[in-house]
C-alpha positions as CSV (number, residue, x, y, z in Angstrom):
1,M,121.4,81.7,-21.0
2,K,123.4,79.2,-23.1
3,P,121.7,76.1,-24.5
4,L,121.6,73.0,-22.3
5,P,124.9,71.0,-22.8
6,S,124.4,67.6,-24.5
7,K,125.9,65.8,-21.4
8,M,123.0,67.1,-19.3
9,E,120.5,65.4,-21.6
10,L,121.0,62.2,-19.6
11,Y,119.2,63.8,-16.6
12,R,116.3,65.4,-18.5
13,Q,112.7,64.4,-17.4
14,P,109.3,65.5,-18.5
15,Y,108.1,68.6,-16.4
16,R,104.4,68.9,-16.3
17,G,104.2,66.4,-19.2
18,V,106.5,68.5,-21.4
19,M,110.0,67.6,-22.4
20,G,111.0,71.2,-23.3
21,D,113.9,72.3,-25.4
22,A,117.5,73.6,-25.1
23,Y,116.3,76.5,-22.9
24,N,113.4,75.0,-21.1
25,G,112.9,71.9,-19.0
26,A,113.7,69.7,-16.0
27,L,116.7,67.8,-15.0
28,V,116.6,65.1,-12.2
29,N,119.4,63.5,-10.2
30,V,122.1,65.9,-11.5
31,P,125.4,65.2,-9.8
32,L,126.9,68.1,-8.0
33,P,130.7,68.5,-7.1
34,T,129.8,67.7,-3.4
35,G,128.5,64.3,-4.4
36,E,124.9,65.4,-3.7
37,R,122.3,65.1,-6.5
38,C,119.7,67.8,-7.3
39,M,116.8,68.8,-9.5
40,I,117.0,71.7,-11.8
41,I,114.2,73.4,-13.6
42,F,115.2,75.9,-16.2
43,S,113.3,78.3,-18.6
44,D,113.8,81.4,-20.7
45,G,110.2,82.8,-20.8
46,G,108.6,86.1,-19.8
47,G,111.7,88.1,-20.5
48,W,113.8,86.2,-17.9
49,D,116.3,83.4,-17.9
50,H,115.4,81.3,-14.7
51,V,117.1,78.2,-13.2
52,S,115.9,76.7,-9.9
53,V,118.1,74.3,-8.0
54,S,116.6,72.0,-5.2
55,L,117.9,69.3,-3.0
56,K,115.8,66.9,-0.9
57,T,117.1,67.7,2.6
58,R,118.9,71.1,2.5
59,C,119.4,74.2,0.3
60,P,122.2,74.3,-2.2
61,T,125.5,75.7,-1.1
62,W,127.2,78.7,-2.8
63,E,129.6,76.4,-4.4
64,E,126.7,74.2,-5.7
65,M,124.8,77.2,-7.2
66,C,128.1,78.3,-8.8
67,H,128.4,74.9,-10.5
68,V,124.9,75.1,-11.8
69,R,125.3,78.7,-12.9
70,D,128.3,77.6,-15.0
71,I,126.1,74.9,-16.7
72,F,123.5,77.5,-17.8
73,F,125.3,80.8,-18.2
74,M,128.3,82.1,-20.1
75,P,131.3,83.0,-17.9
76,E,130.7,86.8,-18.4
77,E,126.9,86.8,-18.0
78,Y,125.3,88.0,-14.8
79,A,122.9,85.7,-12.9
80,V,121.4,86.9,-9.6
81,Q,119.6,85.5,-6.6
82,Y,116.8,87.9,-5.4
83,H,115.6,88.5,-1.9
84,P,112.2,90.1,-2.5
85,P,110.2,92.0,0.3
86,K,108.8,89.6,2.9
87,S,105.2,90.4,1.8
88,L,106.1,88.7,-1.7
89,Y,107.8,85.6,-0.3
90,R,106.5,82.4,-1.9
91,N,108.1,79.1,-0.7
92,I,106.9,76.2,-2.8
93,H,109.9,74.0,-2.0
94,P,111.8,74.5,1.4
95,F,115.3,73.6,-0.1
96,C,115.3,75.4,-3.5
97,L,117.2,78.4,-4.7
98,H,116.9,80.4,-7.9
99,L,119.1,82.2,-10.5
100,W,117.7,84.9,-12.6
101,R,118.9,87.1,-15.5
102,P,116.7,89.6,-17.5
103,H,116.8,89.5,-21.3
104,G,118.0,92.5,-23.1
105,E,119.3,94.5,-20.2
106,Q,122.4,94.6,-17.8
107,V,121.8,93.8,-14.3
108,P,122.8,96.8,-12.0
109,M,125.9,95.9,-9.9
110,P,127.7,97.8,-7.2
111,P,131.3,98.8,-7.7
112,I,133.4,95.8,-8.0
113,I,135.5,96.8,-5.0
114,M,132.3,96.3,-2.9
115,I,131.6,92.8,-4.0
116,G,133.1,89.7,-2.3
C-alpha cells in the first residue's frame, strides 16, 4: 500500500482516539467521482493492507471502489475483495466494502483471458 497522499490529509479524523500515520487511519467525507462522500478506514497491520469504504445509504459501486483503490495502491499492485464462506460473514456496517492485499506474497489470479 502506498502512503496516504497529502491531499487526503484534509479528510483525516481520529479513529478510536488515534490519528494514525501514513498507512493507518480514518478519512471522513471523502469526495468520490460520483459526487457522493464516503468514509475510509485503512491499515497495514497483521500482514495485510486493508481499506474499507462505506457510504451512508448504499454500498460503493465498482467505479467508486476503483477510485479508492487508486488512492491507496500502486497501479500494478493487486487488491482484492473477498467473499468468505457464509459461516464467516460479519456485517458491522450494511454499506461497507473492503479491499485487501497480503504483505510479501502475490495474490493468485486466474488467467488474464478469464478476467473481465
